C-alpha positions as CSV (number, residue, x, y, z in Angstrom):
1,Q,-9.0,2.3,13.9
2,P,-5.5,3.7,13.5
3,A,-2.6,2.0,15.2
4,S,-2.6,2.5,19.0
5,R,0.3,4.1,20.8
6,G,2.7,1.6,22.3
7,I,2.2,-1.0,19.6
8,I,5.0,-1.9,17.2
9,M,3.6,-1.5,13.7
10,K,5.2,-2.7,10.5
11,A,5.0,-0.9,7.2
12,I,5.7,-1.7,3.6
13,S,6.8,0.9,1.0
14,I,4.8,0.7,-2.2
15,R,5.3,3.0,-5.2
16,Q,2.4,5.1,-6.4
17,P,0.0,4.7,-8.0
18,Y,-0.1,1.1,-6.7
19,A,-0.5,2.3,-3.1
20,W,-3.5,4.4,-4.2
21,L,-5.0,1.4,-6.0
22,I,-4.7,-0.7,-2.9
23,L,-6.4,1.9,-0.7
24,H,-9.1,3.1,-3.2
25,A,-9.6,0.7,-6.0
26,G,-9.7,-2.9,-4.6
27,K,-6.1,-3.9,-5.5
28,T,-5.9,-6.9,-3.1
29,V,-2.5,-8.2,-4.1
30,E,0.9,-6.6,-3.7
31,N,3.4,-8.4,-5.9
32,R,6.9,-9.0,-4.5
33,G,10.0,-11.0,-5.3
34,W,10.3,-12.2,-1.7
35,L,8.3,-14.2,0.8
36,T,7.0,-13.1,4.1
37,T,5.6,-15.0,7.1
38,Y,4.2,-11.8,8.7
39,R,0.5,-11.6,9.0
40,G,-1.5,-8.7,10.5
41,A,-1.8,-5.0,10.4
42,L,0.5,-3.3,7.9
43,L,0.9,0.4,7.3
44,V,1.1,1.5,3.6
45,H,4.0,3.8,2.9
46,T,4.6,5.5,-0.4
47,G,8.0,5.9,-1.9
48,K,9.4,9.3,-2.7
49,M,9.2,8.9,-6.5
50,M,6.8,7.7,-9.1
51,T,7.9,7.2,-12.7
52,R,5.9,7.9,-15.8
53,E,6.0,4.2,-16.4
54,D,4.5,3.4,-13.0
55,Y,1.7,5.8,-13.5
56,A,1.0,4.6,-17.0
57,D,1.0,1.0,-15.8
58,G,-1.4,1.9,-12.9
59,L,-3.7,3.7,-15.3
60,A,-3.8,0.7,-17.6
61,M,-4.6,-1.6,-14.6
62,T,-7.3,0.8,-13.4
63,Q,-9.0,0.9,-16.8
64,R,-8.8,-2.9,-17.2
65,F,-9.6,-4.2,-13.7
66,C,-11.8,-1.4,-12.3
67,P,-13.0,0.8,-15.1
68,S,-15.5,2.7,-12.9
69,V,-12.6,4.1,-10.9
70,S,-10.7,7.3,-11.9
71,L,-7.1,7.3,-11.1
72,P,-6.1,10.8,-9.8
73,A,-3.6,12.9,-11.7
74,P,0.0,12.0,-11.0
75,D,0.8,15.3,-9.2
76,T,-2.0,14.7,-6.7
77,L,-0.8,11.3,-5.4
78,P,1.0,11.6,-2.0
79,L,4.6,10.5,-2.0
80,G,7.1,9.8,0.8
81,G,4.9,8.9,3.7
82,I,2.3,6.7,5.4
83,V,-1.0,6.9,3.6
84,G,-3.0,4.0,4.9
85,Q,-3.2,0.6,6.5
86,V,-4.2,-2.9,5.4
87,T,-4.3,-6.3,6.9
88,L,-1.8,-8.8,5.3
89,I,-3.7,-12.0,5.4
90,D,-1.5,-14.3,3.3
91,C,1.5,-14.6,1.0
92,V,0.9,-16.8,-2.0
93,Q,2.8,-18.0,-5.1
94,A,-0.3,-18.4,-7.3
95,S,-3.7,-16.6,-7.4
96,D,-6.6,-16.2,-9.7
97,S,-6.7,-12.5,-8.9
98,P,-6.1,-10.3,-12.0
99,W,-3.8,-8.2,-9.7
100,F,-1.4,-11.1,-9.2
101,F,1.7,-11.4,-11.5
102,G,4.6,-11.6,-9.2
103,R,6.7,-14.4,-7.8
104,Y,4.9,-13.8,-4.5
105,G,1.6,-12.1,-3.8
106,F,0.9,-10.4,-0.5
107,I,-2.9,-10.8,-0.1
108,L,-4.3,-7.6,1.5
109,A,-7.7,-6.8,3.1
110,N,-9.4,-4.1,5.1
111,P,-7.9,-0.9,3.6
112,L,-8.0,2.1,5.8
113,L,-7.0,5.6,4.5
114,Y,-4.9,8.0,6.6
115,R,-4.0,11.6,6.0
116,P,-0.6,11.5,4.4
117,L,2.1,11.6,7.1
118,P,5.7,12.2,6.0
119,C,7.9,9.3,6.9
120,R,11.1,7.7,5.7
121,G,10.7,4.3,4.0
122,F,13.0,1.3,4.0
123,L,13.3,-2.0,2.0
124,G,11.2,-4.9,3.2
125,L,8.9,-4.7,6.1
126,F,10.0,-2.0,8.5
127,E,8.9,-0.8,11.9
128,V,7.4,2.7,12.2
129,P,8.5,4.8,15.2
130,D,6.0,5.1,18.0
131,A,6.1,8.9,17.8
132,L,4.8,8.7,14.2
133,L,2.1,6.3,15.1
134,A,0.6,8.8,17.5
135,Q,0.2,11.2,14.6
136,L,-1.8,9.0,12.3
137,E,-5.2,10.3,11.4
138,V,-7.9,8.3,9.7
139,V,-9.7,10.0,6.7
140,A,-13.4,9.7,7.1
């Protein structure tokens, strides 16, 4: 279910192709250098840029951790908007997950894919305006 109107929703900006890997390929850890105590629904926002290094890194992760998945071409990955939703269930400093390599790992579950919706991103967790929440559309 997409976020309901009238509910304050938080989002996190994640560069591509890592956002795609979270929503499509079972990447359950988002690595960060900062701790959060927030738990619950979290919109996945993609940054406006993706470097060649990011894409190459994502491709290597895909081939290593989920070889049956094909990472889309870089020019097809949506940028600069909300693309999905996850549940942030924990923030850890250690994990057996192959996706974990950061100081802190945000443990994510229940990925839900939305049609890309242009939206400005911010650092850290940020609130998404109610008017945008009403425009979110789940991809079947």
